[in-house]
C-alpha positions as CSV (number, residue, x, y, z in Angstrom):
1,M,-1.7,5.6,5.1
2,T,-5.2,6.2,4.4
3,Q,-7.6,2.5,4.3
4,L,-10.5,2.3,1.7
5,F,-13.7,0.3,3.0
6,V,-14.7,-2.2,1.0
7,P,-18.3,-3.8,2.4
8,A,-18.8,-7.4,2.0
9,G,-21.4,-8.9,-1.5
10,N,-20.1,-10.6,-3.5
11,L,-16.3,-10.4,-6.4
12,Y,-16.8,-12.5,-9.7
13,M,-13.3,-13.6,-10.0
14,G,-11.6,-14.5,-12.5
15,G,-10.7,-13.8,-15.8
16,L,-14.0,-12.9,-18.1
17,D,-11.8,-11.6,-21.3
18,V,-10.8,-12.5,-24.2
19,L,-7.2,-12.6,-23.2
20,R,-7.7,-14.4,-20.0
21,D,-4.8,-17.0,-19.0
22,K,-5.7,-21.0,-18.4
23,N,-4.4,-20.1,-14.3
24,E,-7.5,-16.7,-14.5
25,V,-10.6,-20.0,-14.4
26,P,-13.0,-20.9,-14.2
27,P,-14.5,-17.0,-13.2
28,H,-16.3,-17.8,-10.1
29,Y,-18.7,-15.6,-8.2
30,V,-17.2,-15.7,-4.2
31,K,-18.3,-14.4,-1.0
32,M,-16.3,-11.5,0.1
33,H,-16.5,-10.2,3.2
34,E,-16.3,-6.7,5.1
35,F,-12.4,-5.2,5.3
36,W,-10.4,-2.0,4.1
37,I,-7.1,-2.6,2.3
38,D,-4.7,1.2,2.0
39,Q,-5.4,3.7,-0.4
40,V,-2.1,4.2,-2.6
41,E,0.8,1.8,-2.2
42,V,3.1,1.9,0.6
43,T,5.1,4.7,-0.1
44,N,9.3,5.2,0.4
45,N,8.3,7.6,3.5
46,M,6.5,5.3,5.0
47,Y,8.2,2.5,4.4
48,S,11.6,4.5,6.0
49,L,10.1,5.0,9.2
50,C,9.4,1.8,9.7
51,V,13.2,0.9,8.5
52,T,14.0,3.9,11.2
53,D,12.1,1.5,13.8
54,G,14.8,-1.2,12.8
55,T,11.5,-3.2,12.3
56,C,12.2,-3.3,8.3
57,R,14.9,-5.0,6.4
58,P,16.0,-1.9,4.0
59,P,15.5,-2.5,0.1
60,F,18.0,-4.7,-1.7
61,N,18.9,-1.1,-3.5
62,R,18.3,2.5,-3.5
63,K,18.1,2.7,-7.2
64,S,14.7,2.3,-9.4
65,D,14.3,0.9,-13.1
66,N,16.0,4.2,-14.2
67,R,16.9,6.4,-11.2
68,K,20.2,5.6,-9.5
69,E,19.2,7.3,-5.9
70,Y,15.5,5.9,-5.2
71,F,15.3,5.3,-1.6
72,G,16.2,8.0,0.6
73,N,15.6,10.6,-1.9
74,P,13.2,13.6,-0.7
75,E,12.4,14.0,-4.8
76,F,10.6,10.6,-4.2
77,Q,9.5,9.9,-0.6
78,D,6.1,10.1,-1.5
79,Y,6.6,7.2,-4.7
80,P,6.2,3.5,-4.3
81,V,8.8,1.6,-2.5
82,I,10.3,-1.5,-4.1
83,L,13.1,-3.8,-4.1
84,I,11.4,-4.5,-1.0
85,T,10.9,-9.1,-0.6
86,W,7.2,-10.2,0.4
87,Y,8.9,-11.0,3.6
88,D,10.3,-7.6,4.4
89,A,6.4,-6.1,2.8
90,N,4.4,-8.8,4.8
91,A,7.0,-7.4,8.5
92,Y,6.1,-3.8,6.8
93,C,1.8,-3.7,7.4
94,Q,2.2,-6.2,10.7
95,W,4.4,-3.5,12.3
96,A,1.3,-0.7,11.1
97,G,-0.9,-2.9,12.9
98,R,-2.6,-4.4,9.3
99,R,-1.8,-6.9,6.9
100,L,-1.2,-8.1,3.0
101,P,-4.4,-8.6,2.3
102,T,-5.8,-11.3,0.0
103,E,-5.4,-12.1,-4.0
104,A,-9.8,-12.1,-3.6
105,E,-9.7,-8.9,-1.5
106,W,-7.1,-7.7,-4.0
107,E,-9.0,-8.0,-6.5
108,R,-12.3,-6.9,-4.7
109,A,-11.1,-3.6,-3.6
110,A,-9.5,-3.2,-8.3
111,R,-13.2,-5.1,-9.1
112,G,-16.2,-4.3,-7.1
113,D,-19.6,-6.1,-7.8
114,D,-19.1,-5.4,-10.9
115,M,-17.2,-7.3,-14.1
116,R,-15.0,-4.5,-16.1
117,T,-11.5,-5.5,-16.6
118,F,-10.0,-2.8,-15.0
119,P,-10.3,-1.1,-12.6
120,W,-12.0,2.7,-13.6
121,G,-13.7,-0.4,-16.6
122,D,-13.1,-1.1,-19.8
123,E,-11.6,0.9,-21.3
124,P,-8.3,0.2,-21.7
125,P,-5.4,1.3,-19.8
126,N,-3.8,5.5,-21.0
127,A,-1.8,8.6,-20.3
128,G,-5.1,9.6,-18.1
129,N,-6.1,6.5,-16.4
130,S,-2.2,4.6,-15.8
131,N,1.0,4.8,-15.7
132,T,1.8,2.0,-17.6
133,G,3.1,0.8,-20.8
134,N,6.7,2.0,-20.3
135,S,4.7,5.7,-20.8
136,V,6.7,7.3,-17.8
137,G,9.6,5.1,-17.5
138,D,9.9,4.3,-13.8
139,T,7.3,4.9,-10.9
140,S,4.9,7.6,-10.7
141,R,3.9,9.2,-7.8
142,V,1.0,7.3,-5.3
143,G,-2.3,8.6,-5.8
144,S,-1.0,10.7,-8.9
145,Y,-4.4,9.0,-11.1
146,P,-7.7,10.1,-10.4
147,N,-9.1,8.6,-13.3
148,G,-7.6,4.9,-12.8
149,A,-9.7,4.7,-9.2
150,S,-11.3,1.5,-8.5
151,P,-15.2,2.0,-7.1
152,F,-13.8,2.1,-4.0
153,G,-11.3,4.5,-5.1
154,A,-8.2,2.4,-4.8
155,L,-5.7,4.0,-7.5
156,D,-2.6,2.2,-9.0
157,M,-4.0,-1.3,-8.4
158,T,-2.8,-1.1,-12.2
159,G,0.0,0.2,-13.6
160,N,3.0,1.8,-11.5
161,V,3.7,-1.6,-9.8
162,W,3.5,-5.0,-9.0
163,E,1.4,-5.2,-5.5
164,W,2.1,-9.1,-2.8
165,V,-0.6,-9.9,-1.8
166,A,-1.0,-12.7,1.2
167,D,-1.4,-15.8,-0.8
168,Y,1.3,-19.0,-2.0
169,Y,0.0,-19.1,-6.4
170,Q,-1.2,-22.1,-7.7
171,A,-2.0,-21.5,-11.5
172,D,-5.3,-24.1,-10.9
173,Y,-5.3,-22.8,-7.8
174,Y,-9.4,-21.5,-9.1
175,L,-11.0,-25.2,-9.7
176,F,-10.8,-26.2,-6.0
177,S,-10.4,-22.4,-3.6
178,P,-13.3,-22.0,-1.8
179,D,-16.5,-20.3,-2.3
180,E,-16.2,-17.9,0.2
181,N,-13.5,-15.1,1.7
182,P,-10.7,-17.7,-0.5
183,G,-7.9,-17.8,2.0
184,G,-5.0,-18.9,-1.5
185,P,-3.4,-22.5,-0.9
186,A,-1.6,-23.9,2.3
187,E,1.7,-24.0,0.1
188,D,2.6,-23.5,-3.8
189,G,3.4,-26.8,-4.8
190,N,5.8,-26.9,-6.7
191,G,8.4,-26.3,-4.1
192,E,9.8,-22.7,-4.9
193,H,7.6,-21.0,-2.8
194,W,5.9,-18.6,-4.5
195,R,3.9,-15.4,-4.2
196,V,0.7,-13.6,-5.8
197,I,2.1,-10.9,-7.2
198,R,-0.9,-8.5,-9.3
199,G,-2.0,-5.6,-10.7
200,G,0.8,-5.5,-13.3
201,S,3.9,-1.8,-13.7
202,F,4.5,1.0,-15.0
203,Q,6.4,-1.1,-17.4
204,D,3.7,-3.3,-19.1
205,T,0.7,-3.9,-21.4
206,I,-2.5,-5.0,-21.9
207,F,-2.3,-8.5,-21.0
208,A,-0.9,-8.5,-17.4
209,L,-3.0,-5.3,-15.8
210,R,-6.1,-6.7,-16.7
211,I,-7.6,-7.0,-12.9
212,P,-7.8,-10.8,-12.9
213,N,-3.4,-11.0,-15.0
214,R,-1.7,-13.9,-11.9
215,G,1.5,-12.7,-11.5
216,Y,4.0,-14.2,-9.0
217,E,7.5,-13.9,-7.9
218,V,9.7,-16.5,-5.6
219,G,8.9,-15.8,-1.7
220,P,10.8,-16.0,1.4
221,D,11.4,-20.0,2.5
222,P,11.4,-20.8,6.3
223,N,13.0,-23.7,6.2
224,V,17.0,-22.1,5.0
225,P,18.9,-20.1,8.0
226,S,17.9,-16.0,8.0
227,N,21.7,-15.3,6.5
228,D,20.8,-16.5,3.8
229,P,18.7,-15.0,0.8
230,A,16.0,-17.5,0.0
231,H,15.1,-16.8,3.3
232,Y,13.1,-13.4,2.4
233,G,12.8,-14.5,-1.1
234,H,13.3,-12.1,-4.3
235,S,12.7,-8.7,-4.9
236,S,12.1,-6.6,-7.4
237,D,12.5,-2.8,-8.9
238,L,8.5,-3.2,-10.7
239,I,7.0,-4.2,-7.7
240,G,5.8,-2.6,-4.0
241,F,2.4,-3.7,-2.6
242,R,-0.6,-2.1,-0.4
243,C,-1.9,-3.6,3.3
244,A,-5.4,-4.1,4.2
245,S,-6.6,-4.9,7.3
246,D,-9.9,-5.8,9.4
247,Q,-10.4,-2.6,11.4
């Protein structure tokens, strides 16, 4: 997997446009360290290597939204892996010698040094820059939209699939988050073990596809035994992930 270097710098984090939600405010400057991030989302083929190694669990189902055979089907080996929980995504990144990016790292990789609304700029999502608005009707091969590249060259950061990041989710986190390398709250604050997802999916429209939009899904509950599905959390055919590293 190719990783891209993201230099240290300042990120203007949060909602800056008229569509901004209350969990995106206040917008604020964050001093960021340097790091590396995967150029594309982790694919079925990449994830299958971890499954074969015995470290990763297979996806919850082999299907995708409109394909009966997706994971394990050679036709879709270069498409993003889906139906894996935060627990699974985290396990894969560790197996690969990497980690999940923080929410701030994800936003820095997508936004760069300016105040753009989308990875490519301020032009709304369209069929030339992203798999969005259900125009394709399912996932696309990773890297299919070079016109949608972020300032650092990351692809598919808007659309295709939502992406797990490391952080717990709290709606008001920006009110008290540190101004240097924020790593998310110590817990989600509501007992639901919510984890942040970023970037929107192939089904989403402009509001969810904006860089600052903050989604969430149920993450793993370490307080229940491993034979309980809650130990791993929820998965979705709209959620995948990419990894980061400090190298």
